[in-house]
C-alpha positions as CSV (number, residue, x, y, z in Angstrom):
1,M,-1.1,-2.4,10.3
2,A,1.9,-0.1,10.7
3,D,1.4,3.7,10.2
4,I,4.1,4.0,7.5
5,L,5.8,1.3,5.4
6,F,8.7,2.1,3.0
7,M,9.5,-0.6,0.5
8,P,12.6,0.3,-1.6
9,A,12.8,-0.7,-5.3
10,S,14.2,-4.1,-5.9
11,S,17.3,-2.5,-7.5
12,S,18.0,-0.3,-4.4
13,K,20.3,-1.2,-1.5
14,L,18.2,0.8,0.9
15,P,16.5,-1.1,3.8
16,A,12.8,-1.5,4.1
17,L,11.4,0.7,6.9
18,I,8.4,0.1,9.2
19,I,7.3,3.2,11.2
20,E,4.8,3.2,14.1
21,L,3.7,6.5,15.5
22,K,2.5,7.1,19.1
23,V,1.2,10.0,21.1
24,N,2.0,10.1,24.9
25,Q,3.5,6.7,24.9
26,A,7.1,5.6,24.8
27,A,8.8,5.1,21.4
28,E,9.8,1.7,22.7
29,V,6.1,0.8,22.9
30,A,5.8,1.5,19.2
31,V,8.7,-0.8,18.2
32,E,7.3,-3.5,20.5
33,Q,3.9,-3.2,18.8
34,I,5.6,-3.7,15.4
35,R,7.2,-6.9,16.6
36,E,4.2,-8.2,18.6
37,K,1.7,-7.7,15.8
38,G,4.0,-9.1,13.2
39,Y,3.9,-6.0,10.9
40,G,7.1,-7.3,9.1
41,A,5.1,-10.2,7.7
42,I,3.8,-8.0,5.0
43,L,7.3,-8.0,3.6
44,N,7.6,-11.8,3.5
45,R,9.1,-11.7,0.0
46,Y,11.5,-8.9,0.8
47,E,15.1,-10.2,1.2
48,G,16.9,-7.0,2.3
49,N,17.5,-5.3,5.6
50,L,14.5,-4.2,7.7
51,I,14.5,-1.2,10.0
52,L,11.8,-0.8,12.7
53,C,11.2,2.8,13.9
54,G,9.0,3.9,16.7
55,I,8.3,7.7,16.9
56,S,6.5,9.2,19.9
57,Y,5.2,12.6,20.6
58,N,4.7,13.8,24.2
59,S,2.0,16.5,24.1
60,R,2.8,17.8,27.6
61,A,6.5,18.3,27.0
62,E,6.0,19.0,23.3
63,K,8.9,16.7,22.4
64,H,9.4,13.8,20.1
65,T,11.4,10.6,20.9
66,C,12.5,7.9,18.5
67,K,13.6,4.3,18.8
68,I,15.3,2.5,15.8
69,E,16.1,-1.2,15.6
70,R,17.2,-3.6,13.0
71,A,14.9,-6.6,12.6
């Protein structure tokens, strides 16, 4: 299951958001994991836009990276 799932109220125009967090791996790997493991399936009744977000923390460089895609 994804690390964070944001499901907006049905009256909202905001997109749903799936966030996967990684440490010392590329943010792209996190987004790939969301797609490969089918995390979006939990939103099978949701009809709005869906955003996939991978956030990575590199402990050596002490920096974050982020990859955001529309599903």
